[in-house]
N, C-alpha and C positions, 0 to 999 in steps of 0.2 A: 484492590477493587476489581471486579470483573467488568469488562467493557460493556457487556450486555445490560448491566445495571444502569450505566450512563444513558443508554438509549431508552431505557424504560422511563426515564424522567421526562421525556417528551420535549426537552430543550435541545437545540442544535449542539452537536458534539464536534469540537474542532480538535484535530490531531495532526501530528507531524511525524514524518518518516525520515530516518537517517540511515546511512550505511556505515558499517564499522570501520574505524580508522586503521591505518596500516602500521602506525608507529605510536610510541608512548606520547610523543609530543602532540601528535594529531589527536590522540585520545583526550588529552587535557583540553585542547582547543574545542573539541566536540562537546565536552561537558560544559565548557563556558557558554557555548552557543545554546545548548539546551536550557541552561540556567537562565540565560538572557530571555529566551522565548517564554520560559515559565513565568518569569517576573512580569513581562510585558503583556502576555496574552492568555495566561492560565489555560493551557490546553487540557482537554479531557484525558488524553493519553498520548504516549510517544511510542513509536515502533522502531525496531532496528532490523535491517535486512540481513540476509544470510548468503554467503558466497557459494558459487557453484562447487560441488564436491566437498563442501565443508571447509573451503579454503579460509573462511573467516570465523570458523566455529568458536574458537576461544575468545576472539575479540567481540563477537556478537553477544556471547554469554556475559562477558565482563561488562560491556556497555549496558545491557539490560539490567544486570544486577545493580550497577552503580546508579542508574537513573531511578531505579526503584528504592534503593536504600539511602543514597546520599541526597537525592533531590526530592524524594517523597512523591514522585509522579507515578501514576499508573503506567506500567510498561508492558509492551507486547513484543515478544520475540518472533521473528520469522523463522520458519523451519521448512526445509526442503527434503525431498526424497533422494536427491542426487548423491550417489556414492555411499549411501548408508544402508545398513541392514535394519530390520525392525528392532533388533536388540540394541543397536547403537542409538537409534532414535529415542528409544525408551530411556536409555541412560542420560541422554542430553536433556530430555524433558524433566527427568527426575532432579537433575541439577537445578533447573529453573524453579521447580516447585519447592525444593529445599531452600531456595533463596527468597521465597515468598511471591514469585511471579505466577500469575494466574491466567495469563492470556497468551495465546499462540496463534499466529497466522499460518495455517497449514497449506503448503504449496507443493506442487510437483517439482518445480524448478526447471530451469533451462538445461538443455544438453550441455555437457562440458565443452569448452572451447575446442573448435576443430571438428566437432561432431554435429550432424544435422538432425539426428533423431534421438529421442530419449530412450534409454534402455535401463531397466531396473537392475541393480546388482542382485546376485543370489541372496535370497533372504530379505530382500528389500521390497519396496512398493512401486507399482507402475504408474500410479497417478495420485492426485490429492485426495480423491474419494477414499482410497484405501488407507491413506495416512490418517484422515479424519476418523474413519471407523475405528482404527487401532487406538488413537489417542482418546476417543470417547470411551472406549472400553477399559482403558488403563488409568485415566486420571479425571479428576473433577476440575476441568478447565473451561474457560470461555474460548471458543474456537472461531476464528475468522477465516474467511475464504476469499479468493480472488475471483473477479468476473470481468468480462470484456464487453462494454456497451456496443462496440462495432463488430463483435464476433471474435471468438478465439481464433488466432491465425491458423490453427490446425483443424478447426471444425469444418465439416463439409457443407454445412448449411446453418442458417439461423435456428431452425427447428432442432437440429442435432445438438447445437450448442446449448440450447435451453434444456433439452432432455438430460444431458450430462451434468449441467449445473444443478438441476433439480435432484438428481441422484446424489450429488455431493452434499447438498444441503440436508437431504434426508438421512445421511450418515451422522449428522450432528453439528453442522455449521450454525453458529448463532447470529452471524452478520456477514455481509459481503462488502468488500472494498473494490471499487472499479479500477481498471487500468486507466491511464491518463486519456483524456479526450478534450476537444476544444470547441465542440458544438453541443450545447445543452439539449438540442433536439434528439441527439443520439442517446443521451442518458435517459430521457423521459420515455422514448420509444422502447428502450431496453426494459425499463421498469414495467411498462405496460405489458410487454411480452411475457415477462417472468411471473407477474402477478396473475395473468390469465392462465398460466400453467400451474398455479397453486403455490408458488414460492412467495412466502410472506415475511421473510426476515428483512431487517433494515439493509438498505443498499447505499453505501457511502460513496459519494463522488470523489474520485482521486484527481487531484489538481496538481499539475506541474507548470509553474510560471515559466514562460520562455525567457531565458537569459542569454542563450547562445543559439543561433540559427542552425549551424552545422550539427550541433549536439542534438537539438530537438528533431532534426531530420533523421538522424541516426536512430534515435529512440523510437520514433514513430514507425520507421521501416522495420524495426525488430518486432514490435508488438502489434502491428496491423492497424494502428490508429492513423487518422488522416488530419492534415492541417487544412482547414477550410480555405477555399480559394481567396475569399475576401481577406483573411488574415495573411495568407502567403503573399498576396499583392502588396500588403503593407510592409512585410518583413524583407522581401527581396532587395529593395533599393538600399536598405540600411544594414544589411547583414554584417558588414565590417565595422559598423559604428556601435561599439559595445554599449555606450550610454543610451543611444536611441533604441536599441533592441531591448534593453532592460526596461525602459519607460513604456515601450509598446507592449511588452509581455505583461508587465504589471497592470497596465490599463485593461488589457483584454481579460486577464484572469480576475480582476476586481469586478468587472461587469458580469462575467460568467458566474462568479461566486454569489454576488448579490441576487442574481436572478434565480439561482438554484435554491438558495435559502428562502427567498420570497415565495417560491412555488412549492415549498414543503419538503425539500431534501432534509434528511435527518442529521446532516452534519457535513463537514468537509475534511478530507484527508490530504495534507499537503506533502508532495514529494519535494523535500527541501534541497536535495543534493548537498546537504551539510552546510548550507548557508542560510542566514537569517533575514537578510535585507528584504528580499522580494516577499517572503512569507509574512514578515512583520507588516509591511506596507499594505498588503492585500487584506489580511485578516483584521487589522486595525480599522480599515475602512468599512469592512463588512460589519464588524461589531458596533461601529458608530451609528448604524442605521436605527 
């Protein structure tokens, strides 16, 4: 099924994101986790990330194929421009299509480790807009795109960020998934900005439950997101107490998710970090409303 068809049903769509495992043992554990979440929470779809430079290419393709064929879940593969030519990207997507996968999250990707600026390879794409345009011309796919409620870290202004996002959507993006955020006001202000600019595709809030303070500080520094002061004050005294951090993170994300759905968000996309406990707790609470 194409993910855009799920959003057309007008019911909130809940989805989970995983990263590809590095070993066969980890791959089996991941499949168990996905199956557990499927049985408990019936997600609309599941996505699998893609490593820089194609470092996890085969694992990503294998996971997406197995989620689609063995678990019968709608699956979405992440795809980046990093280190690939247009010809190589076409071959990768053809493998997915041949396996029955109809959904791709088209991303530019981060610069390879040790580099501060993104550079396209010869014959490759410089940004996600070019990738979307290419895929739309070659395949009958449902295409997702990324967006940043608090502004893309490389954007020179909010206005510039919206202009580039509109250009990407115009190339053929069917829906957007946000970067993680912790203040719903940032999400709704972002949606208002892009709607005013004429962007009308569904915008799915990306949710990352806080389970480790140092980890979330690292993530937010990389993507330009902020931890609200009120939440930081709660986390700082307990940063070395894993159980307390987990409880606080789940509580904050649960309230955040309830408010998003109550205010009309089209769904929730959980960055699971390949673990199920926090996601299960939060989504079960949201679905119980």
